[in-house]
N, C-alpha and C positions, 0 to 999 in steps of 0.2 A: 479570121483568127482560127476558126475550127480547122480549115484546110492546112494552115500553118502547123497546128498541133499534130494533125494526123500524119503529115509528111515527116515531122520529127520522130514520131513513133515508128513509122515505117523505116526510117534511117537507123534507129536504134536496134531494131530486130536483127538485121545481119550482124551488127556488132556483137550482140548478145550471143548469137549463134557461134561466131568465130571464137569468142572468149570461152564459151562453154566447151567447144571442141579442144581448145588448147589445155584447159584444165582437166578434161577427161583424158587427154593424151598424157599429161603429167601423172595422173593417177595410175595409168597403165605402166609407168616407168618406176613406180614405187618398188623398193627392194623386197617387200614382204609378199609372200604368196598366200592369199587368203584360203585356198583350198586345203592348205595344211593346218588350218586351225581346227584340229579335231579334239582339243581338250585333253582330258586324261584317258581317252579311249584306248583300250588294249585290243589287239587282233590276234587271232589264232595263226594266221599265215598271211603271205603276201596277197593272196586273192581277196581276203576280207578287207585288208588295208586299201587295196585298189578300188574295191566296190564302195568303201566309205569316202574315198577321195572324189570319185565320180558323182556320188550322191550329193556331197557338199557343193561341188561345182554346179550341178544342175539346180539345186535349191537357191544358189546365189546368182543364177543367171549367167554364169561364166562359160557355159557350154555353147554360147552363141558367138558369132563373129563380133569383133570389136566395133566395127563402123559399117556404114552402108556399103562400102566397096573396099577393095584392097588392090593396090598397085604394087606388085612384087615381081619375083623372078619365076620363070617357067620351071625351074628346078624344084620349087617348093609347092606343096599340095594346097588346094583351096580349103582343106579342112584342118589345117594345123592348129586352129584354136580349140579343137576337141582333145588335144593331147595334154594330159596333166600327170604330174605337176609341172610347173614352169621349168624346173631344172631338167626334167626329161625332155621337154619340148625343145629347149635350147640345144641340148646334146644332139638330138635327132636332126635338127635343122643344120647344125654345124657339119654333121656327117653328110647331109644332103647337099650342102654347099660344095663339099669336096667331090662327091660322087656324081652329082647332077641328075640322079634318077630317084625320085621318091619311091616308086614301087620296089626297087631293090633294097632301099633303106628299110622300108616297112616289112619286107620279108625277113631281113636280118633281125629286126626288132621283135617280130613274132617268135622267131626261133629263140631269141634271148629270153623272152618272157616264159616260154615253155621250160627252159633250163632254170630260170629263177623259181618257178613253181615247183620244179623237181627238187631243188636243193632244200626246200622247206620240209620235204618228206624224208630226207636222209637222216637216219638216227645219229645222235651225237656220239653214240658208242663206236661208230665206224672210225677207223684209224685216220682215213684221209678226208673226213668230213670237214674239218677246219680249213684244210688246204683248198678244197673245192669251193667252199663258200668264199674264201678270200680271193681266189682267182676269178670267180664269177663277179664279185663286187668290183674288182679291178676292171673287168671287161665292160661292165655296165657303165662305169664312170668314163670310159674311153671315148673321146670325140675327135680322134685323129685317125685318118684312113691309113696313114703310112705305118702305124704301129698296130692297127686292128688285127691284122693277120697273125702276128706274133702272139698277141694276147689270147686270141681265140684258139691257137694251136695249143697253148698251155692248158686252157680249159678242156679242150677235146682230149688231150693226153690224160688228164686226171679223170675225166668221165669214162674213158675206155677201160679203166681199171675196175669199173663196176660191171657186173655180168648183164648180158641181154639188154643193152641200153642203146637205142637208135639215135638219141639226141646229138651225140658228137657228129655223126654223118650229116644230120640236118643243119647243124651250126656251120660246119665246114663248107657245105654247099652254099649256104646263104652268103658267107663271108667271101668265098671265092667269086661268086657271081657279082657281088658288090664291087670288089676291087677290079675285076676284069671289065665290067661294064661302065666304069667311071667315065663321065663326060662333063668335066668342069665347065666347058663352054656354054652349057645350058644356063648357067648363072647369069650370063649376059643377055639373055632373051627375056624381054619383059612379058608379064602376064597380068591381065586385069580380070578380077573377079567381082561380080555384083551379088550382094547378099540381100538387098531390100531392107525393109524397116524392122525386121525381126533381128535386132542386133543390140549389143550392150549399151552403146551410146544413146540410141533412140529410147530405150527403156530408162536410162539414167536421166536424160533430159525431160522426158514427159513425167517422170517421177518427181523431179525437182519442181516443175511447173504445177503439179497437183498435190505437192506436200508429201509424197512418198519418197523419201530420201534413202531408203534401204535400212539396213541394220548396222549398229555399231559393232566393231570387231571385238571390243572389250566386254561389253555387256550383253551383246546379241539382242538388243532391244531397238525399236525404231529410233532412228537419228532424230527425226522431227520432235519426238517427245522430250528428248533431253536438251534440244536447242531452243525450243519455244520459250522456256522461262529465261534462259540466258540472253536470247535475242530481245525479248521484251525489256529486260533490265538495261541492256546496252542502249537501246533505242530511247528509253527514258532519259538516261544520262546524257546522250548525245544531243537529243532534241532540246532539253533544257539548257545545255551548254551553248548551243547555237543561238537559241532565243535570247539568252542573257547577253551573249556577245554582241548580237545585232542591236538590241535595245540600248546598250551602253556605247557601242562603237559609233553609231550614226550621229547622235547629238554630239559626242566627243570630237569626232572628225570635223563636223560643221563648225563647232566652237573654236577648234584649233585653226581652221582656215580663216575665220573672222579675225582672229588675233595673230595673224601671220607675222613671223619674225620678232614677236614680243617675248618677253621672258617666260610667260606662261606657256606659249607654244614651244619654245625651245626646251624647256624643262620637261613638259609632257612628252614631246617627241623623243627625247633622250631616254626617258623611262620606258616608253613603248618599245623603242629599238632594243634596249637592254632585255626587256621581257621577251620579246620575239626571238632574240638570239639565244636565250637560255634553253637547254634541252628540257623537254616536257617532264622527264623523270626527275630532273633536278628541281623544277618548280614543285612537283608533287611531294618530293622529300622535304622541302622546306615547309610546306603547308602542314605536313605531318609533324615536323619538329616543333612548329609554333602553336599548333592548335590541338594536337592529339597526344601530347606527351606531358606528364606532370613535372618533369625535371627542368626543361628549358622553355616550355610553351605555356599557353593560357589554359590548356586542358579543358577547352570548351566542349570537346567531343570525347566521350569516354571510350576510346579505342576505335579501330577502323574495321574490325572483322565483323561481317554480317552472318547472322544465322541463316542457314539455307531454307528456302521456302518449303521444299518437300519435307514432310515430317513435322512442320511447325504447327499444323492444325488451323492455319489461317488461310483466308482467301488471298489471291495475289494482291488485290487492292489493299486489304488490311495489312498484309506483309510490308508493302511499300510505305504505308503510313507509319507502321510500328518501327521501321528501320530508316525513316527518312533522314535522320541526323547523319547516317553513314553515307548518304548520297551527297552530302554537301561538299566534301573535299574533292571527290572526283569530278563533280560539276565545276567547281572553282578552277581546278587544274586545267581542264579543257577549255573553259570559257576565257581564262586569262590569256592563254596562248592565242586563241582565235581573236580576242579583243584587240590585241596589239596589231595584228595584220589588218583587220578590218578598219580600225580607226585611222591608220596611216593611209590606207587606200582611199577612204572617204575624204580625208583631208586633201589628197592629191587630186581627186576627182572634182571637188568643189573649186580648188584653185585653178584648175584647167578651164572650168566653165565660166568662172567669175570675170574672166577677162575678155569675154566674147561680146560681140556687138549688141545682142539682144539685152544683155545685163546693162550695158551703158545707156541704152535707150530707156530701160525701165527707170534707171536713176535720173535721167534727164526729165522724165515725166513726173518726178517727185515721189516715186514708190519708196517706202521705208526700207531700211536695211534688213529688218526681220522678214519682211515679205519677199525681198529680193533673194535672200539666201534660202528660205524654206519653200517659197512658192515657185520661183523661177529657176534657181540654181540647183535645188535639191534633186528634182526629177531627172534633170540632165546629167547629174553627177552620179546616178546610181549604177551606171554600166560597169565601172571598175569593181564594185563590190559584188555585183551579180556575177562578173567573171570569176572573182575569187570564190564565190559559193560553189561553182562547178568543181573546183578543185578542193575546196575546204571541206565539202560534205564527205567525200571518201577519206580525206586526210585525217579528219578528226576521228573518224571511225578507226583508222589505223592507229592513231595516237591513243585511243581508248583502250586498245589491246595492252599497251604498255602501262597505262594508268590503272587498269583493272588488276593487272598482276601486282602492281605496286601497292594497291590498297586492298588486295585480296577480295576484290568485288566479284561476285559470282555472275559474270556476264560472258560475252563472247571471247574476251581476252583470256580469261581463265580456261574456257573450253578449248581454245586454240593451243594454249600452253600444254594442257593436259593430253590433248590428242597427239601433239608433236612428240612429247616426251615418252608417251606410251605406244607410239606407232599406230594409233587409231586412224588410219589414212582415210577411210570413208567419211568420218566426221571432219577431218582436216580439209579435205577437198570440197566438202559441202559448205564449210565456212568460207573458203576461197571463192566459191561460186556466189555466195551471198554478198561478199565484199565487192566482187566485180559487178554484180547487179546494182548495188548501191551507187557505184561510180557512174554507171550508165544512167541511172535515175537522177543523180545529181546533175549531170550534163543536160538531161531532158528538162528538168525543172528550170535550170538556168536559161535554156532556150525559150521556154514559155515566159519566164520573167522578162526577157529581152522584149518580146512582143507586147507584154502588158505595159512595160515602162515606156515604150515608144511604138505606137501603132504603125509607124513608117517602116519598121523592121519587117522584112519578108524573107521567106525561105531561100530565095535565090540571091539575096543581097548580103 
């Protein structure tokens, strides 16, 4: 059994690695550029702003390669990850894709940077100051090689109106060499760059495994500190919902199987199918209507909003006890939905087993019906609900995101909604990683339960 368990864990590890790589890749595709989160900072000139951007990138670990290696084109440099912000990087890589030579693009960018620094020193009282700044901004935004010469000529002509200025010649030479030396064919030559473990993904994954999830974009505080309370609340609700669902569904399914095709079985099965078909938010809304409102319901629960733990002055355990009545409706909503599926699966599993030869043999020996169903049929009918557990464990977590938002419950669901609406992508992708890990753990637990339910189950069978 131990070797079976170890093999299942070893099989789960590459799955977790691939999943984490996909989630990290999605985080790199997020539209927001974190290095531009400079708050309300003001800068004297372009140089100060540039220094602040690079400092933030270094503090956030974004000045390192994204992955262990990069498979790209020979036209691109192996240090493109050091270019900030992302808009500037994309523009330079677009030019590089057309020119095919990074050294020429880099030389043009250095000339353009000198001009950008020079324009900060031009006094506003100068007549052509506004025209120069506008033309330079237009050139900086240009990512097309076919119009780069025309735009650079405009900038050079304006700069030549200023006395003793060598920058027009520097820019003109850089643009001329860039256009003349263009070799787009280099884009079709592959290049492989190895970076080692000093990369963003390795830091992110090891941080997740050690509890260092980085900083929230909104609060600039550790993500783990804000998620710990929400995760504990969600796990309490989900664990209790699953426990209640299994405690009710197993005897209900066995009882339905014993009364197959009778009125009680038909009515119960119809109600369970109706309950399972109903959207989880609809079930939650009905529970709120009947139990938490004074107009139409019993008003057994005085509202659904919880006070937040932070600032309450209570320990987390005391907070849970003090607000336990607010836990009831979310747990009921999740457990009712899971109960319907589990009871139907248990009924089907028992009916499949009850017609087998060893059951007929037990009856022939005079074994009572109670013992037949619970001692002989029950263990062999567990496989369907174990299979359901593998999918139900992550599914009920996903359902809790909707339920928590419906009940304004301060769990992972509210954190997900808040992170999504406010663009806090580090928190959002950390939650995605937790959800993926729960899915893998659910399948791992189901595999172990298979082995415990039937010792004949082996890793290779």
